[in-house]
N, C-alpha and C positions, 0 to 999 in steps of 0.2 A: 358772721357766716355760722349757720346750725352745726350741732355736733354731729349729726350724720353725713353734713355735708363735707365737714373736715374729714372725719373718715374716708370718704370717698376720694376726696383730694389728695389724702396721704397715702392711698392706696391700703387702708387699713380694715376695710369693711368685711373682708373674709375672716379676718382674726380678732375682732373687738364686737361683742355683742352689745347692742344698744337696746335697752327696753323702757318703758315709762310706767309710772306709778302716781297715784294722786301725791300725798303728802306723807307717805309712809309712817303713818303715826305719829308725826311730828310737826304738825300744821302749827304755823305761826313762828316758826324758828328760822325760816329763810327757805332758800331753794335745798331741797334735801335729797340726796342721792348716794349711791354705792358704787366704790370701786374695789371688786375684789371681795366683797362681802364685808367691807370696812364703811360704816355710814359716815356721811360727811355731810357738812351744812354750809353753804355758801351765801354771803351777805347780798350778794347781786350775781345778775347774769355775768357780768364781766370777772367778777371773781371767781365763777363756775368754769368760764372759758379758759382762765389762766391755769387754774388747778387741772382742767382736763387736758391741756397741753402738756404742762408739766409732767402729769403722772400716767398719761396715756399716749398721747402722741410721740412727744419727744423720746422716750425709753425706747418705743416699739418700731419707731423709722430710725433711731440710731443702731439698734440691733439688726434690723432690716438690712440696713446699707452698709454695715460692718465699720461703723465710726465708734471709737472708743475715746473716752476723754482722758 
C-alpha cells in the first residue's frame, strides 16, 4: 500500500501533508524523506513503510481514537 493510500485508509489525509522530492541532496544514501523537518533515510521501501506507520499513522490514529498506552 502506498503512503497516500495509507493516509486515506486511516482517515489522515486532512491532517498529514505528503509531498515528494527527488533525493533531497542525499542521493545514494537510500530512501530519503522527512518527518516534521527531521531528515530520515530508509534502507528499503519496507523500512520506510514501517517507520511511516510507527511515526505517522499510529500516533495520529491513537490520538484521534482516544487510545492511550
